[in-house]
Structures are given as structure tokens and as C-alpha cells.
C-alpha positions in Angstrom: -13.3 15.7 -13.0 -12.6 13.2 -9.7 -11.1 13.7 -7.1 -8.9 10.3 -6.7 -7.8 11.2 -3.0 -11.5 11.9 -1.5 -12.8 9.4 0.9 -16.5 8.7 0.3 -18.9 9.0 3.7 -20.0 5.3 3.8 -16.2 3.8 3.3 -15.5 5.8 7.4 -19.1 4.7 8.5 -19.0 1.2 7.4 -15.6 0.3 7.4 -16.2 -0.4 4.3 -14.5 -1.2 0.7 -15.2 1.1 -2.3 -14.3 0.1 -5.9 -14.5 2.1 -8.7 -13.7 1.4 -11.9 -12.1 4.4 -13.4 -11.0 3.0 -16.9 -11.4 -1.2 -18.4 -10.0 -1.9 -22.1 -9.0 -4.7 -24.5 -9.2 -8.3 -22.7 -9.5 -8.0 -19.1 -7.9 -4.7 -18.6 -9.2 -2.5 -15.4 -8.6 0.4 -13.4 -9.8 0.9 -10.5 -9.3 3.0 -7.3 -9.9 1.6 -4.1 -10.9 3.0 -0.6 -10.4 0.9 2.4 -11.4 2.8 5.9 -9.9 -0.1 8.0 -10.5 -2.8 6.2 -9.7 -6.8 6.4 -10.1 -9.6 4.6 -12.5 -12.0 6.6 -10.4 -14.5 8.1 -9.6 -17.3 6.2 -10.7 -15.8 2.8 -7.7 -15.7 0.2 -7.8 -13.5 -3.0 -7.4 -16.2 -6.5 -7.4 -13.7 -9.4 -7.4 -15.0 -12.5 -5.5 -11.7 -13.6 -2.3 -9.9 -12.8 -2.8 -7.5 -10.0 -0.1 -4.1 -10.0 -1.3 -1.8 -6.7 -0.2 1.5 -5.3 -1.0 3.1 -2.1 -2.2 6.5 -2.9 -2.8 8.0 0.6 -2.6 5.7 4.0 -0.9 2.2 4.7 -1.6 -1.8 3.9 -0.5 -5.0 4.5 -1.0 -8.0 2.2 -0.5 -11.3 3.9 0.8 -14.7 1.1 -0.7 -17.6 1.6 2.4 -18.8 2.9 3.0 -16.8 5.9 4.8 -13.4 4.5 3.4 -9.8 4.8 3.9 -6.9 2.9 3.1 -3.9 4.6 3.0 -0.6 1.7 3.0 2.4 2.6 2.3 5.8 1.1 3.6 5.6 -2.4 4.3 1.5 -2.2 4.3 -0.6 -5.3 3.0 -4.6 -5.2 2.8 -6.6 -8.2 1.0 -9.7 -7.4 0.8 -12.6 -10.7 -2.4 -14.3 -11.0 -3.2 -17.1 -8.3 -1.2 -16.0 -6.0 -3.4 -16.4 -3.1 -3.5 -13.2 -1.0 -5.6 -11.1 1.0 -5.8 -7.9 2.9 -4.7 -8.8 6.5 -5.0 -4.2 7.2 -5.5 -1.4 6.0 -5.4 1.9 8.0 -8.5 4.3 7.7 -8.2 6.0 5.5 -6.1 3.8 3.1 -6.6 4.7 -0.4 -5.3 2.3 -3.5 -4.8 2.2 -7.3 -5.5 -1.0 -8.9 -4.6 -2.1 -12.1 -5.8 -5.8 -13.4 -4.5 -7.5 -16.4 -2.7 -9.4 -18.3 0.4 -7.6 -16.9 4.7 -7.5 -16.8 6.3 -6.1 -13.7 9.3 -3.9 -15.0 10.9 -3.4 -11.7 
């Protein structure tokens, strides 16, 4: 058993992101928990993933920025679907911020 909301001490002390793979499946499917403590993507760094991603903020708050200048603010309970190859970055996270992320070939139903 694992408490998905537990914050590892390393995340708090190093302002790092901790990635815990929780489930994986056929193809590129992966479910992971991400713990961020004041994390931001480095200036000029953009994620350009070959898989769709769906994120859910379980604790805290975050902002995701897009290459076109848009920013999406997420609070506890908010989710966001990011299609593959849509360039994005983490603009802000609270300390702590706990995310649940699903990667794979996904289809948003909302």
C-alpha cells in the first residue's frame, strides 16, 4: 500500500520533481504520480511528447504554459488533456503539488 499524497522529503528539500511510475500497460501506456515543490520547466524548455497526456492535480496548484502564450491554471481537482506533440511547459507549481499523469494513446471524453 502507498499513500499517493505523501510528499517525499527530497521533493521539499531540493525543489525537485519526483516521478513514481504506478502502472504501465500495453504500448506506451503509463500512469505516474508526480510530486513538485515549486518546480518550473527551465527557461526555453518545452515538452514535446510523442504520447497524449492527461493530468489531474490531486493536491496544490499549477500552471501549464503553451508555446502560443496561453497558460492554464490548475487547482486541486482540475484535470487537463494535452495532445501529443503540443509543446508545453510547467510554468508554476505550488510547494507541494501532487499530480496524477496518464501517458499513452488517449482520447479525451470531456
